[in-house]
C-alpha positions as CSV (number, residue, x, y, z in Angstrom):
1,M,245.7,5.3,109.3
2,R,248.9,5.5,107.6
3,R,252.0,3.1,108.3
4,D,254.2,5.8,110.1
5,A,251.3,6.4,112.4
6,R,250.4,3.4,113.3
7,F,254.2,3.2,113.7
8,R,254.8,5.9,116.2
9,G,251.5,4.4,118.2
10,H,253.3,0.8,118.8
11,I,256.7,2.9,120.1
12,T,254.9,4.7,122.1
13,A,252.9,1.9,123.3
14,A,255.7,0.4,124.0
15,A,257.5,2.7,125.8
16,V,254.9,3.3,127.9
17,L,254.8,-0.8,128.8
18,L,258.6,-0.4,129.4
19,A,258.5,2.5,131.9
20,G,255.7,0.8,134.2
21,A,257.9,-2.3,134.0
22,A,260.8,-0.5,134.9
23,A,259.2,1.3,138.0
24,H,257.4,-2.1,139.0
25,A,260.9,-3.5,139.0
26,G,262.4,-0.6,141.3
27,D,259.9,-0.6,143.9
28,P,259.7,-3.3,146.5
29,M,256.3,-3.0,147.4
30,A,255.2,-3.1,144.2
31,R,256.7,-6.5,143.9
32,M,254.9,-7.6,147.3
33,S,251.8,-6.7,146.0
34,P,249.3,-8.7,144.9
35,E,248.8,-9.5,140.9
36,P,245.8,-6.9,139.7
37,P,242.7,-9.2,138.7
38,E,242.2,-10.1,135.0
39,P,239.9,-7.8,133.5
40,E,236.8,-8.7,132.7
41,S,235.3,-9.1,128.8
42,G,232.5,-6.7,129.0
43,G,230.9,-9.6,127.1
44,I,233.3,-8.9,124.3
45,Q,234.4,-12.6,122.7
46,S,237.9,-13.3,122.1
47,D,238.9,-14.4,118.4
48,A,238.1,-18.2,119.8
49,E,234.8,-17.8,121.1
50,L,233.6,-16.6,118.2
51,A,234.7,-19.1,115.9
52,D,233.4,-21.3,118.3
53,S,230.1,-19.7,117.9
54,T,230.0,-19.0,114.2
55,W,227.6,-20.4,111.5
56,R,229.4,-20.3,108.1
57,V,227.7,-20.8,104.9
58,K,228.7,-23.6,102.9
59,Y,226.4,-23.1,99.7
60,V,223.6,-21.6,98.0
61,Q,221.5,-24.3,95.9
62,L,218.4,-23.8,93.8
63,I,216.6,-26.9,92.6
64,W,213.6,-26.7,90.3
65,D,211.2,-29.8,89.5
66,N,208.5,-29.0,86.6
67,D,206.7,-31.7,84.5
68,G,206.2,-29.0,81.6
69,A,208.3,-28.3,78.5
70,Y,210.8,-25.9,80.0
71,V,212.6,-28.9,82.3
72,K,211.3,-32.0,81.0
73,L,212.3,-31.8,77.5
74,F,210.3,-34.4,75.7
75,N,206.8,-33.6,76.1
76,E,204.6,-31.2,78.2
77,S,202.1,-32.7,80.3
78,D,201.3,-30.1,83.0
79,R,199.9,-32.0,85.7
80,H,199.7,-33.8,89.0
81,Y,202.9,-32.8,90.8
82,T,203.2,-30.2,87.9
83,N,205.8,-27.6,89.6
84,G,208.7,-27.6,93.0
85,I,211.3,-25.2,93.5
86,R,213.6,-25.3,96.5
87,L,216.1,-23.2,98.1
88,D,218.7,-24.6,100.0
89,L,221.1,-22.6,102.2
90,A,223.5,-25.4,103.7
91,L,225.7,-24.1,106.8
92,D,228.9,-25.6,108.8
93,P,227.6,-25.1,112.1
94,S,229.4,-23.7,115.0
95,A,231.6,-25.9,117.1
96,R,229.5,-25.7,120.5
97,F,226.4,-27.0,117.9
98,E,228.6,-29.6,116.1
99,G,230.0,-31.1,119.5
100,G,226.1,-31.2,120.7
101,V,224.7,-33.2,117.7
102,R,227.3,-35.6,117.8
103,R,226.9,-36.1,121.5
104,F,223.2,-36.8,121.0
105,T,223.2,-38.8,117.8
106,D,226.3,-40.8,119.3
107,A,224.0,-41.4,122.0
108,I,221.7,-43.3,119.9
109,C,223.4,-44.7,116.9
110,P,227.3,-43.5,117.2
111,I,229.4,-43.6,114.3
112,D,233.2,-43.1,113.5
113,D,234.9,-40.0,112.3
114,A,231.7,-37.9,111.6
115,K,231.4,-34.5,110.0
116,V,228.4,-32.7,110.8
117,A,226.4,-29.7,108.5
118,A,223.4,-28.2,108.8
119,G,220.9,-26.2,106.2
120,I,217.7,-24.3,106.0
121,V,215.2,-24.7,103.3
122,I,212.4,-22.6,101.9
123,A,210.2,-24.7,98.9
124,Q,207.0,-24.6,97.6
125,H,205.2,-27.7,95.2
126,I,202.0,-27.5,93.0
127,Y,199.5,-30.2,92.3
128,T,196.7,-29.9,90.0
129,S,194.5,-32.0,88.1
130,Y,194.9,-33.9,84.7
131,D,193.2,-31.7,82.8
132,I,194.0,-27.6,84.1
133,A,191.5,-26.3,81.9
134,L,188.3,-27.9,83.6
135,K,187.0,-25.2,86.2
136,T,186.0,-28.0,87.9
137,P,187.7,-31.4,88.0
138,P,185.4,-34.6,87.7
139,P,185.5,-37.4,90.7
140,G,188.5,-39.2,90.4
141,S,190.9,-36.3,89.8
142,R,194.1,-35.7,91.5
143,P,193.0,-32.1,93.8
144,Y,194.4,-29.3,93.3
145,A,197.0,-28.1,96.6
146,G,200.1,-26.2,97.3
147,Y,202.3,-27.1,100.1
148,L,204.7,-23.9,101.2
149,Y,207.5,-24.8,103.8
150,A,210.7,-23.8,105.6
151,G,212.6,-26.4,106.9
152,F,215.8,-27.4,109.1
153,Y,218.2,-30.1,108.7
154,V,221.2,-31.6,110.4
155,Q,223.5,-34.3,108.8
156,R,226.7,-36.2,109.9
157,S,228.6,-38.7,107.6
158,N,231.9,-40.5,107.2
159,D,233.5,-42.3,104.4
160,R,231.0,-45.1,104.4
161,V,227.5,-43.7,106.0
162,H,225.3,-40.7,106.0
163,D,222.6,-39.3,108.2
164,H,220.0,-37.0,107.6
165,A,217.0,-35.5,110.0
166,E,215.1,-32.7,108.9
167,L,211.8,-31.2,110.0
168,D,209.6,-29.0,108.1
169,I,206.6,-26.8,109.2
170,G,204.4,-25.0,106.4
171,I,201.0,-24.6,104.8
172,V,199.0,-26.6,102.9
173,G,196.0,-24.8,100.8
174,E,195.3,-21.3,99.6
175,A,197.6,-19.6,101.7
176,S,200.2,-21.7,99.6
177,G,200.6,-19.2,97.0
178,A,200.4,-22.2,94.8
179,E,197.6,-21.0,92.5
180,G,198.7,-17.5,92.2
181,V,202.2,-18.7,91.0
182,Q,201.0,-20.9,88.4
183,T,198.6,-18.5,87.3
184,F,201.2,-15.8,87.0
185,I,203.4,-17.9,85.0
186,H,200.7,-19.3,82.5
187,A,199.8,-15.9,81.7
188,L,203.7,-14.7,80.7
189,V,203.3,-17.4,78.0
190,P,200.8,-17.3,75.5
191,S,201.0,-20.8,74.4
192,Q,199.8,-21.8,78.4
193,E,196.3,-22.7,79.4
194,K,194.9,-20.7,81.9
195,P,194.5,-22.7,85.2
196,L,190.9,-23.1,86.5
197,G,190.5,-25.5,89.0
198,W,192.0,-24.1,91.9
199,G,188.4,-23.0,93.5
200,T,188.6,-26.8,94.4
201,Q,191.8,-27.1,96.3
202,L,192.4,-28.1,99.7
203,D,191.3,-26.2,102.6
204,N,194.3,-24.1,104.4
205,E,196.3,-26.7,107.0
206,L,199.5,-26.3,109.3
207,A,201.5,-28.8,107.6
208,V,204.4,-30.3,110.0
209,N,206.6,-33.4,108.4
210,L,209.8,-35.4,109.6
211,R,211.9,-37.0,107.8
212,L,215.1,-39.2,108.5
213,Q,217.4,-40.8,106.4
214,R,220.1,-43.0,106.1
215,S,222.4,-43.9,103.3
216,W,225.4,-46.0,102.7
217,R,228.6,-45.8,100.0
218,F,230.3,-48.5,98.7
219,Q,233.8,-48.1,98.1
220,K,234.6,-46.4,94.8
221,A,235.8,-48.5,91.8
222,E,238.2,-46.8,89.4
223,M,238.4,-47.7,85.7
224,G,241.1,-45.7,84.1
225,W,239.8,-42.1,83.7
226,L,236.5,-42.9,85.4
227,E,235.2,-44.0,88.5
228,M,232.3,-45.5,89.7
229,D,230.1,-45.8,93.1
230,A,227.0,-47.2,94.6
231,I,225.1,-45.4,97.2
232,P,221.9,-47.6,98.8
233,R,219.9,-45.5,101.4
234,V,216.4,-46.1,103.4
235,A,214.1,-43.2,104.4
236,V,210.7,-42.5,106.5
237,E,209.0,-39.7,106.8
238,L,206.1,-38.5,109.7
239,G,203.5,-35.8,109.9
240,N,200.0,-34.9,108.4
241,V,201.9,-34.5,105.1
242,F,203.3,-37.4,104.6
243,V,203.6,-41.0,106.3
244,R,205.5,-43.2,104.1
245,A,209.0,-45.3,104.0
246,S,211.1,-45.6,101.2
247,A,214.3,-47.6,99.6
248,D,216.5,-47.0,96.8
249,A,219.8,-47.1,95.1
250,T,222.0,-44.8,93.1
251,V,225.1,-45.8,91.1
252,R,227.3,-43.0,89.5
253,V,229.9,-43.0,87.0
254,G,232.2,-39.9,86.0
255,H,235.6,-38.6,86.1
256,N,236.4,-36.7,90.0
257,I,233.1,-38.2,91.9
258,P,232.6,-36.1,94.8
259,D,232.6,-37.7,98.2
260,D,229.1,-37.2,98.9
261,F,226.3,-39.3,99.0
262,G,224.0,-38.7,95.9
263,P,222.9,-36.0,93.6
264,P,220.4,-33.4,94.9
265,R,216.5,-34.0,95.0
266,L,213.9,-31.5,95.6
267,L,211.6,-34.0,97.6
268,D,213.8,-35.2,99.6
269,T,217.6,-34.2,100.7
270,T,220.8,-32.8,99.3
271,D,224.4,-33.8,101.5
272,A,225.5,-31.1,102.4
273,T,228.7,-32.8,104.6
274,G,230.8,-34.1,101.4
275,Q,232.6,-32.1,98.6
276,W,234.0,-32.3,95.4
277,L,237.6,-33.4,94.6
278,G,239.8,-31.3,92.4
279,D,238.8,-28.0,90.3
280,W,236.3,-29.9,88.5
281,G,234.3,-33.1,88.0
282,V,231.3,-34.7,86.2
283,Y,229.3,-37.8,86.2
284,A,226.4,-39.6,85.2
285,F,223.8,-41.2,87.6
286,A,220.8,-44.2,87.8
287,R,218.5,-44.3,90.7
288,A,215.8,-46.8,91.3
289,G,213.5,-47.1,94.0
290,A,210.0,-47.6,95.7
291,R,208.1,-46.3,98.9
292,A,205.6,-47.3,100.8
293,V,202.5,-45.0,101.6
294,A,200.1,-44.8,104.5
295,H,199.1,-41.1,104.1
296,N,199.6,-38.4,101.4
297,I,198.0,-35.5,102.1
298,F,197.8,-34.4,98.5
299,L,195.8,-37.2,97.7
300,D,193.9,-38.3,101.2
301,G,192.8,-34.9,101.2
302,N,192.8,-32.3,104.5
303,T,193.1,-34.0,107.6
304,F,191.0,-32.4,109.8
305,T,188.2,-31.2,106.9
306,G,186.4,-32.4,104.0
307,S,188.0,-31.8,100.8
308,R,188.5,-33.5,97.5
309,S,190.5,-36.8,97.5
310,V,191.5,-39.8,95.5
311,D,191.8,-43.4,96.6
312,K,196.1,-43.9,96.6
313,R,198.1,-46.3,95.9
314,H,200.3,-48.1,98.8
315,V,203.3,-48.7,96.9
316,V,205.0,-46.0,94.4
317,G,208.1,-47.4,91.9
318,E,210.5,-44.3,90.8
319,M,213.4,-44.1,88.5
320,S,215.8,-41.1,87.4
321,F,218.7,-40.6,85.3
322,G,220.4,-37.6,85.5
323,L,224.1,-35.8,84.8
324,I,226.1,-33.4,87.0
325,A,228.8,-31.5,86.5
326,R,231.2,-29.1,88.5
327,Y,233.6,-26.1,88.0
328,K,235.3,-24.8,90.7
329,L,232.5,-23.0,92.7
330,F,230.1,-23.4,90.5
331,E,227.6,-26.9,90.1
332,A,224.8,-27.7,87.5
333,G,222.7,-30.9,86.7
334,Y,219.5,-32.4,85.4
335,T,218.1,-35.0,86.1
336,V,214.2,-37.0,84.2
337,T,212.2,-38.9,86.5
338,W,209.7,-41.4,85.9
339,L,206.8,-42.7,88.6
340,T,204.3,-45.2,88.5
341,E,200.6,-44.5,89.1
342,E,200.2,-43.1,92.6
343,F,196.3,-43.3,92.7
344,E,193.9,-45.8,91.6
345,T,192.2,-43.6,88.7
346,Q,195.6,-42.0,87.4
347,G,195.5,-44.2,84.2
348,N,199.2,-44.1,83.6
349,G,202.2,-42.9,85.2
350,D,203.8,-39.7,85.3
351,A,207.0,-38.1,84.7
352,Y,209.3,-34.5,85.7
353,G,212.2,-32.8,84.9
354,T,214.9,-31.4,87.6
355,A,217.3,-28.8,86.8
356,F,219.5,-27.5,89.8
357,V,222.3,-24.7,90.1
358,R,224.7,-24.9,93.1
359,L,227.0,-21.9,94.1
360,S,229.9,-22.8,96.7
361,V,230.4,-19.7,99.1
362,R,232.4,-18.8,102.2
363,F,230.7,-16.5,104.6
């Protein structure tokens, strides 16, 4: 509509309202009559109600783990935990949901001035034997397995503490699509061996897993242009995929370090409550930790049917080094992670690389 048309419309509406008001003022009976009832909304939300019930996207993030030359730069092993990919959609929840989360979590363990975030995850893990060229891996080899799942998480944090709760539901086995993904990718690259052992993979099994995690952050130490902080955390996982507990600590050094609780990881969590300060920033980090493992379906085999399995180690150590950088809406990073042996016949530890990109958006 053109501006002059809108203007004439406003004048006409104002004239009608003024005429009605004058007629009402000049009629004593009209002044004595009761006020007309408020019109019902008819199901149409006001702007305040709409804002109260709306979820907004905060960022979209893609994380890729791989133990081959594409991500892990120093060698190409292609074994055990060989590939992982995760798409993470972080959300600013509606005010009603946020208030519900605060009331529920504060009844269990209150924290002051908490921010709340939520998110949706879609991810796939691929596990193989040490030699993918063998059609029938020998006994003692890690079982072939794929894991495809979707998850929903809720987080809260203040300046000192961060809590994360995530429920993942998916499938382990042939229905995960891991065999097709690895076979397709290897067929695209002539130098890659064709994986032949997928006929021995774990059977299809519904997978349900819950992760609960708490992190703490020590106040930043400033050293001129540089900043440094430390972030210890503990976590527990329960389900037919994992039953395990872990503890680790991360140290970060850089410029304009974000007020979040550490770099993103595919195999556990990413902080969706924090943010970077300023238009750009960069930091390096080191992380070390260990986990105690009571159950790992990718080592112990299927829960309800017979399958291949290996004797797992109940304590696994881990160390990571990485670099994260951000410019305005775009963030990217790279990490290398080393693991100690996860099962008795493994022989030596594993390593994999991680690449991630994030686009901060609002819609």
